[in-house]
TORSEZA-420542 format. One record per atom (N, C-alpha, C, O): x, y, z. Coordinates in steps of 0.02 Angstrom, whole numbers, padded with zeros to 5 digits, always signed. Layout:
XYZ;...
***
This chain:
-02258-01551-01995;-02300-01542-01935;-02259-01559-01873;-02218-01605-01874;-02268-01521-01820;-02235-01537-01758;-02283-01572-01711;-02341-01585-01728;-02260-01586-01651;-02303-01618-01603;-02279-01601-01533;-02223-01576-01524;-02322-01613-01484;-02304-01604-01414;-02302-01673-01382;-02351-01710-01383;-02244-01690-01353;-02238-01755-01319;-02277-01752-01254;-02268-01704-01216;-02321-01800-01240;-02353-01802-01175;-02303-01823-01121;-02255-01859-01136;-02314-01801-01061;-02271-01822-01006;-02280-01897-00995;-02336-01921-00990;-02224-01934-00992;-02230-02006-00984;-02250-02027-00914;-02269-02084-00902;-02245-01981-00866;-02262-01998-00797;-02337-01991-00786;-02370-01948-00815;-02363-02034-00744;-02434-02031-00728;-02445-01977-00675;-02399-01958-00640;-02506-01953-00671;-02523-01905-00619;-02513-01834-00642;-02512-01819-00701;-02507-01790-00593;-02502-01718-00606;-02438-01701-00642;-02389-01739-00642;-02439-01642-00673;-02378-01621-00708;-02323-01605-00657;-02339-01592-00598;-02260-01606-00678;-02205-01595-00630;-02210-01526-00596;-02236-01478-00625;-02187-01524-00535;-02185-01460-00498;-02144-01409-00536;-02161-01350-00538;-02089-01432-00566;-02046-01388-00607;-02049-01414-00679;-02008-01455-00700;-02098-01390-00717;-02106-01412-00787;-02069-01363-00832;-02082-01303-00832;-02023-01390-00871;-01982-01350-00916;-02008-01358-00988;-02006-01414-01015;-02031-01305-01017;-02054-01307-01086;-01994-01305-01133;-01957-01256-01136;-01984-01360-01170;-01924-01368-01212;-01943-01375-01285;-01984-01417-01303;-01914-01332-01327;-01926-01335-01399;-01865-01362-01435;-01808-01344-01418;-01876-01405-01484;-01821-01431-01525;-01844-01437-01597;-01903-01450-01610;-01798-01427-01643;-01814-01434-01714;-01813-01507-01737;-01831-01522-01794;-01793-01553-01693;-01790-01623-01711;-01859-01648-01734;-01908-01637-01698;-01864-01680-01792;-01928-01706-01815;-01958-01755-01764;-01921-01791-01731;-02024-01755-01759;-02056-01792-01705;-02042-01866-01706;-02040-01897-01652;-02033-01897-01764;-02022-01969-01767;-01948-01988-01776;-01932-02045-01792;-01904-01940-01764;-01832-01952-01776;-01800-01988-01717;-01826-01989-01662;-01742-02019-01731;-01704-02051-01678;-01680-01999-01627;-01670-02016-01569;-01672-01937-01649;-01650-01884-01603;-01705-01868-01553;-01692-01860-01493;-01768-01864-01577;-01823-01849-01532;-01834-01906-01483;-01855-01895-01426;-01819-01967-01504;-01825-02025-01460;-01779-02016-01399;-01797-02032-01343;-01718-01990-01412;-01671-01980-01357;-01695-01924-01310;-01688-01929-01250;-01723-01871-01338;-01752-01818-01296;-01806-01847-01251;-01811-01830-01192;-01848-01891-01280;-01902-01922-01243;-01874-01965-01186;-01901-01963-01130;-01822-02003-01200;-01790-02046-01148;-01757-02003-01094;-01757-02021-01035;-01730-01946-01114;-01700-01899-01066;-01754-01875-01017;-01742-01872-00957;-01812-01859-01044;-01867-01836-01002;-01891-01890-00954;-01904-01876-00895;-01896-01951-00979;-01918-02007-00936;-01870-02017-00877;-01892-02027-00820;-01805-02015-00892;-01756-02026-00839;-01757-01968-00790;-01750-01978-00729;-01765-01907-00815;-01767-01848-00771;-01826-01853-00723;-01819-01839-00663;-01884-01871-00748;-01943-01879-00705;-01932-01934-00652;-01951-01926-00594;-01901-01988-00674;-01888-02043-00628;-01838-02023-00574;-01850-02036-00515;-01783-01991-00594;-01730-01974-00546;-01750-01918-00498;-01720-01911-00445;-01800-01878-00517;-01822-01823-00473;-01888-01839-00440;-01919-01794-00410;-01911-01900-00445;-01974-01919-00415;-02033-01881-00444;-02082-01867-00410;-02027-01865-00509;-02081-01830-00543;-02083-01755-00530;-02130-01720-00551;-02032-01728-00496;-02032-01657-00479;-02007-01612-00535;-02028-01554-00540;-01963-01638-00578;-01936-01599-00634;-01946-01639-00698;-01930-01698-00702;-01973-01606-00749;-01983-01639-00813;-01992-01588-00869;-02002-01528-00856;-01989-01612-00930;-01996-01569-00988;-02065-01578-01020;-02093-01632-01021;-02092-01524-01045;-02148-01526-01092;-02117-01510-01160;-02094-01454-01171;-02116-01559-01205;-02076-01552-01266;-02117-01533-01327;-02170-01561-01339;-02090-01486-01364;-02120-01464-01427;-02073-01485-01483;-02018-01457-01490;-02094-01534-01522;-02050-01562-01573;-02062-01531-01642;-02115-01503-01655;-02012-01537-01685;-02019-01513-01754;-02026-01437-01755;-01995-01402-01714;-02066-01412-01800;-02073-01339-01809;-02140-01315-01781;-02168-01265-01805;-02166-01350-01730;-02231-01333-01702;-02232-01261-01674;-02285-01230-01672;-02175-01236-01652;-02171-01168-01626;-02136-01120-01675;-02118-01064-01657;-02127-01143-01737;-02093-01101-01787;-02021-01123-01797;-02000-01175-01773;-01984-01081-01835;-01914-01098-01848;-01870-01074-01789;-01895-01052-01738;-01805-01080-01798;-01759-01064-01742;-01766-00991-01720;-01762-00976-01660;-01775-00945-01767;-01782-00875-01749;-01845-00864-01708;-01845-00827-01659;-01900-00897-01729;-01963-00891-01691;-01955-00918-01620;-01977-00887-01572;-01922-00976-01615;-01913-01008-01549;-01869-00965-01504;-01882-00959-01444;-01816-00935-01533;-01772-00893-01492;-01810-00833-01465;-01800-00813-01407;-01855-00804-01506;-01896-00749-01482;-01941-00772-01424;-01948-00736-01374;-01971-00831-01431;-02015-00858-01379;-01975-00872-01315;-02001-00865-01260;-01912-00893-01323;-01869-00907-01266;-01853-00843-01229;-01852-00841-01167;-01839-00790-01265;-01821-00726-01235;-01878-00697-01193;-01866-00664-01143;-01940-00709-01214;-01998-00680-01178;-02030-00729-01130;-02081-00714-01099;-02001-00789-01124;-02024-00837-01074;-02081-00882-01095;-02109-00917-01053;-02099-00882-01160;-02152-00927-01183;-02128-01000-01183;-02168-01046-01173;-02063-01010-01193;-02032-01075-01181;-01972-01062-01135;-01947-01006-01130;-01949-01114-01101;-01896-01106-01052;-01828-01131-01076;-01776-01109-01052;-01830-01176-01124;-01768-01206-01150;-01778-01224-01223;-01834-01234-01245;-01723-01229-01259;-01728-01247-01330;-01660-01270-01356;-01608-01249-01333;-01663-01315-01405;-01603-01339-01439;-01597-01303-01505;-01643-01302-01545;-01539-01272-01516;-01527-01233-01577;-01463-01256-01611;-01419-01285-01580;-01459-01244-01677;-01394-01248-01710;-01355-01186-01690;-01384-01135-01671;-01289-01190-01695;-01247-01135-01673;-01261-01070-01710;-01255-01016-01682;-01281-01076-01774;-01293-01016-01814;-01348-00972-01784;-01346-00911-01790;-01398-01003-01751;-01453-00965-01721;-01432-00932-01656;-01468-00889-01631;-01374-00951-01630;-01353-00928-01563;-01296-00879-01564;-01272-00857-01512;-01273-00860-01624;-01212-00820-01628;-01221-00749-01601;-01171-00716-01584;-01283-00724-01598;-01292-00658-01567;-01284-00663-01491;-01259-00617-01459;-01305-00720-01463;-01295-00732-01391;-01222-00749-01376;-01195-00729-01324;-01191-00786-01422;-01122-00807-01412;-01083-00801-01478;-01079-00849-01516;-01055-00741-01491;-01016-00731-01553;-00958-00781-01560;-00936-00795-01615;-00934-00808-01503;-00879-00856-01505;-00898-00918-01546;-00854-00950-01575;-00962-00934-01549;-00983-00993-01587;-00970-00986-01662;-00966-01035-01698;-00964-00923-01685;-00949-00912-01757;-00881-00943-01775;-00871-00967-01830;-00836-00942-01726;-00768-00969-01739;-00772-01043-01757;-00736-01067-01801;-00816-01080-01723;-00821-01152-01735;-00849-01168-01804;-00843-01224-01828;-00879-01118-01837;-00908-01128-01904;-00862-01108-01961;-00881-01112-02019;-00802-01087-01944;-00755-01065-01996;-00744-01122-02047;-00730-01179-02028;-00751-01107-02112;-00743-01159-02163;-00674-01194-02158;-00623-01161-02151;-00675-01260-02163;-00615-01302-02164;-00573-01298-02101;-00514-01318-02101;-00602-01273-02046;-00564-01267-01983;-00549-01336-01954;-00493-01350-01934;-00600-01379-01952;-00592-01446-01922;-00590-01499-01977;-00626-01496-02026;-00546-01548-01967;-00541-01603-02015;-00588-01660-01997;-00610-01697-02041;-00604-01668-01933;-00646-01723-01912;-00674-01710-01842;-00659-01658-01812;-00716-01756-01818;-00749-01746-01753;-00700-01750-01694;-00713-01720-01642;-00645-01787-01702;-00596-01791-01647;-00568-01721-01633;-00558-01703-01575;-00556-01683-01685;-00531-01615-01676;-00584-01571-01643;-00569-01532-01598;-00646-01578-01665;-00701-01539-01636;-00706-01553-01561;-00709-01507-01520;-00706-01617-01543;-00714-01637-01473;-00656-01611-01429;-00667-01588-01374;-00596-01616-01456;-00536-01594-01419;-00541-01519-01403;-00529-01498-01346;-00559-01479-01453;-00562-01406-01444;-00622-01387-01400;-00616-01345-01356;-00680-01417-01413;-00740-01400-01374;-00730-01416-01300;-00752-01377-01257;-00698-01472-01285;-00685-01489-01215;-00645-01435-01179;-00657-01420-01121;-00599-01405-01216;-00555-01354-01186;-00585-01284-01187;-00563-01241-01150;-00634-01273-01230;-00666-01207-01236;-00733-01205-01200;-00763-01151-01194;-00757-01262-01177;-00826-01267-01151;-00839-01219-01093;-00891-01186-01092;-00793-01215-01046;-00802-01171-00988;-00812-01099-01009;-00857-01065-00984;-00770-01075-01055;-00776-01005-01079;-00841-00995-01116;-00874-00943-01107;-00861-01043-01157;-00924-01037-01195;-00984-01034-01148;-01030-00995-01158;-00983-01077-01096;-01039-01077-01049;-01044-01011-01011;-01098-00985-00999;-00986-00983-00992;-00986-00919-00956;-01016-00864-00999;-01051-00820-00975;-01001-00867-01065;-01029-00817-01111;-01105-00820-01113;-01138-00768-01113;-01133-00880-01113;-01206-00888-01113;-01236-00865-01047;-01289-00834-01045;-01201-00881-00991;-01227-00862-00926;-01231-00786-00918;-01276-00761-00884;-01185-00751-00949;-01188-00677-00947;-01251-00651-00982;-01275-00597-00967;-01276-00691-01029;-01337-00671-01066;-01400-00701-01034;-01456-00691-01059;-01391-00737-00978;-01449-00762-00942;-01469-00833-00959;-01526-00853-00945;-01424-00872-00988;-01441-00941-01008;-01388-00990-00983;-01329-00975-00979;-01412-01050-00967;-01367-01104-00946;-01366-01156-01002;-01418-01174-01030;-01306-01180-01018;-01299-01231-01071;-01304-01301-01040;-01263-01320-00998;-01355-01338-01061;-01364-01406-01037;-01324-01457-01077;-01311-01512-01053;-01306-01440-01138;-01267-01486-01180;-01257-01458-01249;-01281-01404-01266;-01219-01495-01289;-01198-01471-01355;-01219-01518-01412;-01177-01554-01439;-01282-01520-01429;-01302-01559-01488;-01272-01528-01551;-01245-01473-01548;-01276-01562-01607;-01244-01535-01668;-01282-01556-01730;-01322-01604-01729;-01270-01521-01785;-01295-01540-01850;-01242-01584-01885;-01259-01630-01922;-01179-01567-01873;-01124-01606-01902;-01087-01567-01956;-01093-01506-01961;-01049-01603-01997;-01012-01571-02052;-01057-01564-02113;-01098-01606-02128;-01047-01507-02148;-01083-01494-02210;-01039-01512-02270;-00978-01505-02268;-01072-01535-02323;-01037-01554-02384;-01073-01525-02445;-01134-01515-02444;-01034-01510-02498;-01065-01491-02560;-01103-01550-02589;-01077-01606-02590;-01164-01538-02613;-01205-01587-02648;-01228-01553-02712;-01254-01498-02710;-01219-01586-02769;-01227-01549-02831;-01252-01592-02889;-01252-01653-02886;-01273-01557-02942;-01297-01591-03002;-01240-01604-03051;-01248-01644-03098;-01184-01569-03041;-01123-01581-03081;-01064-01588-03032;-01069-01563-02976;-01009-01621-03052;-00954-01633-03005;-00922-01567-02981;-00908-01523-03021;-00912-01562-02915;-00878-01504-02885;-00815-01529-02848;-00820-01559-02795;-00757-01517-02878;-00695-01537-02844;-00647-01478-02835;-00594-01485-02805;-00666-01419-02861;-00622-01361-02857;-00664-01297-02858;-00724-01298-02873;-00632-01241-02841;-00666-01176-02845;-00688-01162-02916;-00741-01133-02928;-00646-01183-02964;-00662-01172-03035;-00728-01205-03053;-00767-01179-03093;-00741-01265-03024;-00802-01301-03039;-00865-01265-03015;-00919-01276-03041;-00857-01220-02965;-00914-01183-02939;-00935-01126-02985;-00992-01104-02984;-00887-01102-03024;-00901-01043-03066;-00956-01058-03117;-00955-01110-03151;-01003-01012-03121;-01058-01021-03169;-01115-01063-03141;-01166-01071-03174;-01106-01089-03081;-01159-01130-03050;-01202-01087-03004;-01180-01037-02976;-01263-01109-02997;-01309-01075-02951;-01304-01111-02884;-01327-01167-02875;-01273-01076-02837;-01256-01107-02772;-01302-01080-02717;-01312-01019-02711;-01330-01125-02679;-01373-01105-02623;-01332-01067-02571;-01276-01087-02555;-01358-01012-02547;-01320-00971-02498;-01365-00946-02442;-01355-00891-02416;-01413-00987-02424;-01454-00969-02366;-01464-01031-02324;-01512-01069-02333;-01418-01041-02278;-01420-01100-02235;-01401-01081-02165;-01388-01022-02151;-01401-01128-02119;-01378-01115-02051;-01302-01116-02049;-01272-01150-02007;-01272-01080-02095;-01199-01080-02099;-01174-01014-02127;-01148-01012-02183;-01183-00959-02090;-01164-00893-02117;-01090-00887-02134;-01072-00851-02180;-01048-00923-02096;-00976-00920-02111;-00962-00952-02179;-00922-00926-02218;-00996-01007-02193;-00988-01040-02258;-01018-00998-02314;-00992-00997-02370;-01072-00965-02298;-01103-00921-02347;-01054-00866-02368;-01052-00846-02427;-01014-00842-02320;-00963-00792-02336;-00912-00819-02385;-00891-00783-02431;-00893-00882-02377;-00847-00915-02424;-00878-00919-02493;-00845-00904-02543;-00940-00940-02496;-00975-00948-02560;-00975-00882-02598;-00959-00879-02658;-00991-00828-02562;-00995-00762-02595;-00926-00738-02616;-00918-00701-02665;-00875-00758-02578;-00806-00738-02592;-00782-00767-02659;-00739-00737-02692;-00809-00825-02678;-00788-00856-02740;-00817-00822-02801;-00796-00835-02858;-00865-00777-02790;-00894-00740-02846;-00945-00780-02887;-00960-00761-02943;-00970-00834-02858;-01020-00874-02894;-01088-00842-02888;-01098-00793-02852;-01136-00870-02925;-01205-00845-02923;-01240-00876-02862;-01263-00933-02865;-01243-00838-02808;-01273-00863-02746;-01348-00853-02748;-01372-00798-02763;-01386-00905-02732;-01458-00902-02734;-01486-00911-02663;-01475-00963-02631;-01521-00860-02638;-01549-00863-02571;-01620-00891-02573;-01666-00858-02596;-01627-00951-02549;-01693-00985-02547;-01700-01015-02478;-01653-01045-02451;-01759-01009-02448;-01770-01039-02382;-01765-01115-02386;-01784-01145-02437;-01740-01145-02332;-01728-01217-02332;-01788-01259-02354;-01778-01306-02393;-01850-01245-02332;-01906-01286-02353;-01920-01285-02429;-01954-01329-02455;-01892-01234-02464;-01904-01227-02536;-01848-01256-02579;-01852-01255-02640;-01795-01282-02547;-01737-01305-02584;-01754-01366-02627;-01730-01371-02684;-01794-01412-02602;-01810-01473-02640;-01842-01454-02707;-01822-01481-02759;-01890-01410-02705;-01923-01388-02768;-01874-01352-02813;-01876-01360-02874;-01830-01312-02783;-01779-01276-02822;-01733-01324-02858;-01713-01312-02915;-01715-01379-02826;-01674-01430-02858;-01713-01466-02913;-01686-01480-02966;-01776-01480-02899;-01818-01515-02948;-01829-01474-03012;-01835-01501-03066;-01830-01407-03003;-01844-01363-03060;-01781-01329-03087;-01785-01281-03125;-01723-01355-03066;-01658-01331-03092;-01643-01258-03075;-01606-01224-03112;-01671-01233-03020;-01654-01166-02998;-01588-01165-02959;-01558-01113-02949;-01568-01225-02936;-01505-01232-02899;-01463-01288-02929;-01489-01340-02950;-01398-01277-02930;-01351-01329-02952;-01312-01359-02894;-01292-01418-02896;-01300-01319-02842;-01258-01340-02786;-01292-01319-02721;-01312-01262-02713;-01297-01367-02673;-01321-01353-02606;-01269-01380-02557;-01220-01411-02578;-01279-01369-02494;-01233-01398-02444;-01272-01409-02379;-01313-01367-02359;-01259-01465-02349;-01289-01481-02285;-01259-01546-02259;-01214-01574-02290;-01285-01570-02203;-01262-01635-02177;-01296-01690-02215;-01351-01680-02241;-01265-01749-02221;-01297-01805-02257;-01365-01824-02227;-01411-01838-02265;-01371-01824-02161;-01434-01841-02129;-01489-01793-02150;-01545-01813-02166;-01473-01728-02149;-01522-01677-02169;-01543-01688-02242;-01602-01680-02259;-01495-01705-02285;-01510-01715-02356;-01557-01774-02367;-01598-01773-02413;-01551-01825-02325;-01595-01883-02331;-01664-01867-02303;-01715-01883-02335;-01667-01837-02244;-01731-01822-02212;-01774-01776-02256;-01835-01784-02259;-01742-01728-02289;-01778-01681-02331;-01790-01705-02402;-01823-01672-02442;-01761-01764-02418;-01766-01793-02485;-01725-01755-02538;-01733-01767-02597;-01681-01709-02516;-01638-01675-02564;-01597-01726-02604;-01583-01717-02663;-01579-01780-02570;-01533-01828-02601;-01562-01862-02663;-01526-01893-02701;-01626-01855-02672;-01657-01883-02733;-01645-01839-02794;-01660-01859-02850;-01617-01779-02783;-01612-01730-02837;-01540-01713-02857;-01530-01681-02909;-01490-01732-02817;-01421-01717-02838;-01385-01781-02858;-01405-01836-02839;-01331-01772-02897;-01295-01830-02924;-01226-01839-02894;-01195-01892-02901;-01201-01787-02860;-01132-01789-02835;-01129-01761-02763;-01166-01715-02746;-01084-01789-02724;-01069-01761-02658;-00993-01757-02653;-00957-01804-02669;-00968-01698-02631;-00896-01686-02628;-00868-01708-02561;-00892-01685-02508;-00818-01751-02562;-00789-01779-02501;-00740-01729-02471;-00679-01739-02471;-00768-01674-02444;-00729-01622-02413;-00773-01588-02360;-00820-01553-02378;-00758-01599-02295;-00799-01566-02243;-00790-01490-02247;-00736-01464-02233;-00844-01455-02265;-00840-01383-02277;-00839-01344-02213;-00799-01299-02203;-00886-01361-02169;-00894-01322-02108;-00929-01365-02056;-00973-01405-02072;-00908-01357-01993;-00941-01394-01939;-00995-01349-01908;-00982-01291-01891;-01055-01377-01902;-01109-01339-01871;-01129-01374-01806;-01161-01427-01806;-01110-01343-01751;-01128-01370-01686;-01195-01343-01663;-01236-01322-01704;-01206-01344-01598;-01269-01319-01571;-01266-01319-01496;-01215-01335-01466;-01321-01300-01465;-01325-01299-01392;-01397-01306-01370;-01443-01281-01403;-01407-01339-01315;-01472-01340-01281;-01465-01292-01223;-01429-01305-01175;-01502-01237-01227;-01495-01186-01175;-01560-01179-01135;-01615-01190-01160;-01551-01161-01071;-01606-01155-01024;-01604-01086-00992;-01551-01063-00971;-01662-01053-00988;-01667-00989-00955;-01642-00996-00883;-01668-01036-00845;-01592-00956-00865;-01561-00962-00799;-01611-00946-00743;-01604-00973-00688;-01659-00903-00756;-01710-00886-00706;-01751-00948-00688;-01769-00958-00630;-01764-00989-00738;-01802-01051-00727;-01759-01102-00689;-01782-01135-00642;-01695-01107-00709;-01649-01152-00675;-01641-01134-00601;-01640-01178-00558;-01636-01069-00587;-01624-01046-00518;-01683-01060-00472;-01675-01062-00411;-01742-01070-00500;-01802-01085-00459;-01804-01158-00438;-01843-01177-00393;-01763-01200-00469;-01762-01271-00453;-01714-01282-00394;-01657-01258-00397;-01734-01318-00342;-01690-01330-00285;-01624-01362-00307;-01622-01401-00355;-01570-01345-00271;-01502-01365-00291;-01494-01440-00306;-01465-01457-00358;-01518-01485-00263;-01509-01557-00278;-01543-01578-00343;-01516-01618-00381;-01602-01552-00355;-01639-01568-00417;-01604-01537-00477;-01603-01566-00532;-01576-01478-00466;-01539-01443-00519;-01480-01485-00543;-01467-01491-00602;-01445-01515-00494;-01387-01556-00510;-01408-01619-00548;-01374-01641-00594;-01465-01648-00528;-01492-01706-00564;-01509-01687-00636;-01496-01725-00683;-01540-01629-00644;-01558-01604-00711;-01495-01599-00754;-01495-01621-00812;-01442-01570-00727;-01380-01562-00765;-01351-01630-00786;-01331-01640-00843;-01348-01676-00738;-01318-01741-00751;-01357-01781-00803;-01328-01810-00849;-01423-01782-00796;-01465-01820-00842;-01461-01791-00913;-01454-01828-00962;-01464-01725-00917;-01461-01692-00983;-01392-01703-01016;-01388-01717-01075;-01339-01696-00977;-01272-01706-01004;-01264-01776-01032;-01238-01785-01087;-01288-01826-00996;-01284-01896-01018;-01320-01906-01084;-01292-01935-01131;-01381-01883-01088;-01421-01897-01148;-01402-01852-01207;-01409-01873-01265;-01377-01792-01194;-01355-01750-01250;-01290-01776-01280;-01277-01766-01339;-01249-01809-01240;-01191-01843-01268;-01213-01901-01312;-01185-01913-01365;-01264-01937-01289;-01293-01991-01330;-01321-01962-01395;-01315-01992-01449;-01352-01903-01390;-01381-01871-01448;-01328-01855-01501;-01339-01865-01560;-01270-01830-01478;-01216-01815-01524;-01191-01879-01558;-01179-01879-01618;-01183-01932-01519;-01162-01997-01548;-01213-02021-01600;-01194-02046-01653;-01276-02013-01585;-01329-02035-01631;-01329-01993-01695;-01337-02019-01750;-01319-01928-01687;-01316-01883-01745;-01259-01903-01792;-01267-01906-01852;-01201-01918-01763;-01143-01938-01803;-01156-02004-01838;-01137-02013-01896;-01188-02050-01803;-01205-02114-01833;-01256-02105-01889;-01250-02135-01943;-01306-02062-01877;-01357-02048-01928;-01325-02018-01991;-01343-02035-02047;-01277-01972-01980;-01244-01941-02038;-01203-01992-02078;-01204-01991-02139;-01168-02036-02042;-01128-02088-02077;-01173-02136-02115;-01159-02154-02172;-01228-02157-02083;-01274-02202-02117;-01310-02169-02175;-01322-02200-02227;-01326-02105-02168;-01359-02068-02221;-01315-02060-02282;-01338-02063-02339;-01249-02050-02270;-01203-02046-02327;-01204-02111-02367;-01201-02110-02428;-01206-02167-02332;-01209-02232-02367;-01274-02239-02406;-01274-02266-02461;-01329-02215-02377;-01394-02216-02413;-01388-02175-02477;-01412-02196-02530;-01357-02117-02472;-01349-02072-02530;-01307-02106-02584;-01325-02105-02643;-01251-02137-02564;-01206-02169-02613;-01239-02230-02644;-01230-02244-02704;-01276-02267-02604;-01310-02327-02631;-01364-02309-02682;-01382-02350-02724;-01388-02248-02678;-01438-02226-02726;-01407-02210-02794;-01442-02198-02843;-01341-02210-02796;-01307-02197-02859;-01273-02130-02863;-01245-02112-02915;-01275-02092-02809;-01240-02027-02807;-01165-02041-02805;-01142-02085-02768;-01127-02003-02844;-01054-02013-02849;-01018-01968-02799;-01033-01909-02794;-00970-01997-02763;-00930-01958-02716;-00867-01932-02752;-00830-01971-02782;-00858-01867-02749;-00801-01834-02782;-00748-01816-02730;-00764-01783-02680;-00686-01837-02741;-00632-01820-02693;-00585-01769-02725;-00549-01786-02773;-00583-01708-02699;-00539-01657-02727;-00465-01675-02716;-00448-01709-02668;-00422-01653-02761;-00350-01663-02753;-00324-01615-02699;-00356-01566-02681;-00266-01632-02672;-00237-01593-02617;-00230-01519-02635;-00244-01475-02594;-00208-01505-02697;-00199-01435-02718;-00266-01398-02721;-00269-01338-02706;-00319-01434-02740;-00385-01403-02744;-00412-01388-02673;-00444-01337-02662;-00397-01434-02626;-00418-01424-02557;-00383-01362-02529;-00414-01322-02494;-00318-01355-02543;-00280-01297-02519;-00308-01232-02546;-00308-01181-02512;-00331-01233-02608;-00360-01173-02639;-00425-01155-02604;-00439-01096-02591;-00466-01205-02589;-00528-01193-02551;-00510-01160-02484;-00542-01111-02464;-00460-01187-02450;-00441-01162-02384;-00414-01091-02388;-00426-01050-02344;-00376-01077-02442;-00348-01010-02450;-00404-00958-02455;-00401-00906-02423;-00454-00972-02495;-00510-00925-02503;-00550-00921-02438;-00575-00868-02420;-00556-00977-02403;-00590-00977-02339;-00555-00932-02289;-00587-00895-02253;-00488-00936-02288;-00449-00893-02243;-00458-00819-02260;-00462-00776-02216;-00460-00804-02325;-00470-00735-02347;-00538-00709-02323;-00543-00652-02301;-00589-00751-02329;-00656-00732-02308;-00658-00717-02233;-00690-00670-02211;-00623-00758-02193;-00621-00749-02121;-00584-00685-02102;-00607-00647-02060;-00527-00673-02134;-00487-00613-02117;-00523-00549-02135;-00508-00496-02107;-00570-00553-02181;-00607-00493-02202;-00665-00476-02155;-00696-00424-02162;-00678-00520-02107;-00735-00510-02062;-00721-00455-02011;-00665-00445-01989;-00774-00419-01993;-00770-00367-01942;-00756-00400-01874;-00791-00446-01855;-00705-00376-01837;-00689-00405-01771;-00747-00402-01722;-00751-00443-01676;-00793-00354-01731;-00853-00351-01688;-00899-00410-01701;-00935-00433-01656;-00897-00434-01762;-00939-00491-01781;-00904-00557-01768;-00936-00606-01748;-00839-00556-01778;-00799-00618-01774;-00743-00609-01723;-00695-00574-01738;-00748-00640-01664;-00697-00630-01611;-00631-00665-01628;-00624-00726-01619;-00584-00626-01652;-00521-00655-01676;-00477-00682-01620;-00434-00725-01632;-00486-00656-01558;-00448-00683-01503;-00470-00755-01488;-00429-00798-01472;-00535-00768-01494;-00561-00836-01486;-00535-00881-01542;-00519-00939-01531;-00533-00853-01602;-00508-00891-01659;-00435-00913-01647;-00416-00969-01664;-00395-00867-01619;-00326-00884-01604;-00321-00940-01553;-00279-00985-01559;-00364-00938-01501;-00365-00991-01450;-00380-01058-01482;-00348-01109-01467;-00431-01059-01525;-00450-01121-01558;-00392-01148-01600;-00379-01208-01600;-00359-01104-01636;-00303-01126-01679;-00245-01154-01637;-00211-01201-01658;-00234-01125-01578;-00182-01150-01533;-00199-01221-01510;-00156-01265-01511;-00262-01232-01490;-00282-01299-01468;-00278-01349-01525;-00258-01406-01516;-00298-01327-01585;-00295-01371-01643;-00223-01390-01659;-00208-01448-01674;-00179-01341-01655;-00108-01354-01668;-00080-01404-01617;-00041-01449-01634;-00102-01396-01555;-00079-01442-01502;-00103-01513-01516;-00065-01561-01510;-00166-01518-01536;-00195-01584-01550;-00158-01617-01609;-00140-01676-01607;-00147-01578-01662;-00117-01605-01723;-00043-01624-01711;-00018-01671-01742;-00010-01587-01669;+00059-01603-01653;+00064-01669-01614;+00110-01709-01625;+00015-01679-01569;+00014-01740-01529;-00013-01799-01568;-00001-01857-01549;-00049-01786-01623;-00079-01839-01664;-00053-01832-01735;-00084-01798-01775;+00003-01864-01750;+00032-01858-01817;-00016-01874-01874;-00011-01846-01928;-00063-01919-01860;-00113-01936-01911;-00182-01932-01879;-00214-01983-01866;-00206-01869-01867;-00268-01860-01829;-00329-01892-01860;-00377-01907-01825;-00329-01901-01925;-00386-01933-01957;-00386-02007-01944;-00431-02043-01967;
***
């Protein structure tokens, strides 16, 4: 169930009320930060600018919300990058399997690509207020997965907010099972799935972690996101208030990213304390995963996957790794 946060300010609704949808569960630490962001925005603008927030899936899933955003039923929304790749194909590059080793690499590249990414959204009529994320995805399974060979013969989930990773899964020739996310828990309980993948926090929130026995210590794919605002709505807000909106949102969305990373780290510990075994692939097995991942990427249609952007990202990554002999 979703919910609508009431405006924390007393009196009439803000002169510039922004209807904001997010998939964050209503009682989550993430929604708490959105709520605090709204409180500060109302305070800093004297109650003139504020959000009306729709939490959880009260307005449907990401595809539903994107449709509502396009027709003006909502003015802003937080999405995972996978839902935004039609608006910004460049975001597909950030989801390439095994591209990033850790968050330091993500942050370094995103800082340098942010201006270009924002310009891409503005051409489509949207302004980026910040970059929330889902985090890194990991294999979670009923049997140990440390190599491509271990995946063979297994029923692997292949319908997630990670189309680039789905391409890798299918490239391995395994039995890919397309099940909607809300049905995965039952599929695990009834042995319809052997292997799933997601962030540790997501696995705990959905209770998936009660059904698998192993988690593979290999970041498969990074799934970022964006909080976007209809530029027509932004342009109606007077310039000084607009700048306050940008500053307040930037501050709290950075907090949101920090909180997400902390939630993922804490959730992994919850998973391991429950008795789930962490599997660490050998270096040669990791290289084999990466080789197949590279093959999957090279096979993509350039119209779907902007290879010039991919080259830019690889150049920045190379620069970071050269400057950081031990980036991890």
